[in-house]
N, C-alpha and C positions, 0 to 999 in steps of 0.2 A: 588469546579468547579464541574457540573452536571457529571454522568459515566453512560454510555448506554448499556444495555444488548445487548450482540453482538450475535445476533438469537439465538439459543436454545444451545450458548456452556458452559451456565455458568457462561462465563467470561463477567466481566464489564470494558467497556473502556472511556476513558476520549475521549472526542470529537475530537481529530486529533491525529494520529498515525504518530510516527517519520519512514522518509525514509531511512534505513538505506544505501541506494547506494553509497552515499556519502563519507564514511569511505574507506578509503585507495584507494579512488581516486580523488576527488577534495579537501580533508582534510585529515590530517598527524592524527597520532594516540594521541599524546596529545592537538591538537584540536577538535579532536573527544570525546574525555574524558570530557572535558569542554563543550561540546556543549550539551552531556548527562547528564551530572550532572545539567545543567539550564535548561533541559526538565523535569527531575523528580521535582525538588526543585519548576518549575512553576505547578505541580499537575498534568501533563500527565504519563501514564504509559505504554505504548503499543509503542514498535519498529517495525521495518518490516524488514527483510533483505532475503537473497537468497543464496545459495550455490554457484552459480555464480557472486556473485557481487564482486570486479568488473572486470570481466575478460577483460572488454574491453579496460581496460588502460594499455598502453604498459608496459610490465615488470611484471604482473599481473598474475594469472593464475588461481582465483576464489577462494573464501575463505574468501579474503580479510577481507570483513565487518564484517563477522562471527568472524575472527580471533579479530579484535579489541573491538568487543561487550563483548566477552569472555574474554579479557583482564581487560574491565574494571569492569566487573560483580568480576573478582577476585582481584581485587583492593578496590571493594566496595561490599564483600559480604552480607552487610545487605540490600541493594538496590534487591539482586533479588527477593524476596519476592514482591519489591514494584512494578513490571514492571511485562509486558506479553512479553516475545520473540517469535515473529512470523517469521518463515523461509521458504523456499520454495526447492523444490526437482523436478527435471526434465528437466531441459533446458540442452543443450548439453555444456558441461567442454571440449568439445575440447581432450577427452582421449577415448580411446577403449573403449564400454559398460558403460562409464558414462554419459548417457542422459536416459530419457525415464521414465515410471511409471510402469517398471516389478518390481516384488518382489524381483528380486535378486536387484536391483540397489537401490529401495526404502531400503532395509534391511542395504544394505552397506555403503547409503550416511545419512541415519539417525545416524548414529555412525560416522559419520565424523564430521555434521553439532554439534553434541552434545559435540565431542571432542572440536572442535574449540570453540564453545559457552562456555566450561568447564562449564555446566550447567546437570544435571539428567536428565531434562525435554525440552520439547518444547512446550509451550504453544497452538499454533496453528499450524500447519502444511498444505503447501499448495500444490498442484500438480503447478506446474509453468506454464506449457502450456499441451495441449491437447497432447495424445502419441494414435496414429490410430493404431498403430502395436499391442498396448497392451490392451487385454478385460479389461472395466470398473470392472467386477467382481475383476479380480486378482488383480488391483488396491487396491481396496477397501477391501481384504482379507489381503493383506499385511498389510494395516493401523489397520485394527482390530486387528491384533497381536500387533500392538506396541500399541495401547490404552491400551488392555490387561494389556502389561509389563508396562504401565505406561511413557512410553517413551517420549509419546503426547500426549496432553489433549483433542484436540478436532483437525479437519482437514476441508480444505478447497480447493478450487480451483479459478485458475487464467487463465482470456484468454478463458474463454469457450463461445460458443456461446448459443442460447437459446436452441436450438437441441441436442445439446452435453451434457449441465445442466440438461435437462429433462429427457434424457436417463441416465444420471447418476443418479439420484436421483430414477429413477424406476428399476433399477438394484438392488437398495440400498434396496430399499422396497421388491423385489421379494424374493432375497436372504437374506432376515433379516441380511442384512449389516450395519454398520455404513455411513451415508451418510455425503454429504458435506455440512456441514452448513453455509459456509461463502464463499461470492465469492468477488473475485477482480478486478475489469473490471477497465478499461481505461474510466473515465469518468471526466469530467470538462466542464464549459460555453461554451468552442468549441467544445470541441470531445462530441456530445453526441449521436449519429445516434447508436451506438452499444449495447448502456445500456437502454437508453430508448424506450419504445414497450414489444416486448413480453419477454425480457429477465429480466425486471424490475419486468412486472408481474409474471415472473414465480418466482422469489424473494421473492417479497410481498405475492404469494397466498403459499408457503412453509416456510414462516419467516425463512427466511435467513438473516444472517449479511452481510452488503455490506460495504466493506472498497476502494473505490476508488483511483488507483492511476495515474501519471502525473495529479495530483489534479489543480495545476498550469499551465497546457500544457508548462510544461519543463522550466517555469518561466516566460513565455511570459503574462500570465494575473498579472503579477508585471506593467505592464505597462511600463516598461522600454525600450522595444524593437519596434519602431514606423519607423524603414529603417533597410536596409540590412547591413549599416552600422554601426548599435549598434549590431549585432550580433557578435561582438569580445567580445563583455564583458563578454561570457558566452562560458564554456567549451562544452555547450550544442546548440550552435550557428547553427550549419547543421540542428538541428532538431524545432528550431524555426523558422527556413526562411518557410515555409509551413503555419506559421499564418500570415504569413501579405500581406493581401489583405482585400480587402472592406470590410467584414464581419470578419474578427477578428479586426481589427480598431475601428469597430463598437462595438464591446462587449466592447473593451479597453474605449470607449467613454461611454458608459452607466455604466460599472464599477467607472469610476471616477464621474459620477454625482452623483450614490449612496453614495459612500466613502466621499463627500464633507458633506455629510448630516449628518456623522455619523463622521466626523471628524476621520477619516480613512484613510487606504492604499485601491489601488486596490485588491493587495493581498489579504488584510484581509475581504474584501468583496466576492471575489472569493471563497474562502475558507467559509465563513459566509455561502452564497448561496449554498455551497456543506450539510452542517450540517443541514440548514434547509430544503433538498430536500426529498421529499417523498421517504421512500426506501434507503435512504442511513444512515447508523451507522456512518461511520468517513470517513474522507479524511484522505489519507498519504500525508506528508508534509515533504520535507528537508530543513535542514537550515544548513547553512557554518559559521555561526555570533550566536553570544549568543543574538543580538539584534532582529533574525530572530525569536527565541523561544517567547521574550516577542512578538511578533507580535502575533505569534497562538494563546500567551492568550487571546490578544485584540480580533482577530476572534472568540474564542471559547464563547467568553461574548456579543458580537453580536446580537441583535435581528432586523432581517428587516422586515420592514412594507411588506403589500401587494402591494402597489406600486412598492416597492423597486425589489420584485421577480418577480410582472410584468414585468418591466423595463428590468430588465437581462431576462427575460423568450424571452421577444421579440426581443430585441439586438441580443440574440444566435439561434433565431429560422432559 
């Protein structure tokens, strides 16, 4: 499998990153272990999670995903050097003081994540959401200390717009601080507006790695959802409903047409489109069954033609 440089982090990643939000939500620990084993066995090497996954699930408090990954690492110590662990800080955990990007909270949150992950280092640590109450300089200085201490290897940001990312990069230059080397935006064949344009150009100009989330539009791009009655198939049904419109169905039709040319599934084509898209390093995708991992492997080997890309871009315009 081909590996790609992740911006200027020095990290090399396979073309699909595993989305760990499903751990402790739609799959239990035993199933999670099997999925992670299969993911690594197929040659993939990067796992994305966050301190708040999956707080939205009834009975959860946050940290469930990191805990399951940590337990898997403990049970498979030889695999720690085979995988890169990405996690995030900044989302609201629902307790006093446990949110945002202040130095105080980052310093505490990273220790919490390291403990749950049962590891000595986080390979890529993301600012999960913008924090208008904390200066960029304070946040970057906190990360500088963690980088120096070896607790994290690189930093990234999620959900920043072009203005916010540009400001963060300028603060890093001005104060000689570590900069965000990776952006994690929402991006897929349907949701293109936020990343395409100034944000993508900024990432390209600064050689930032880009790892997309909601890469399959919560599963809509699998082609399984054609009407409101199909939404009961997924725990994400409420989030998929917004895609059930003329444009969404046009994208599904284009995916199916391209998929037929490659003897592939629509989801595999949707991932292959991201892998082939200028500026994208790798998409994040989640799995709840081993066959999903085999599908990731198929997507990673697909080569879309110019006609394929044009058809998909036209449908999603």
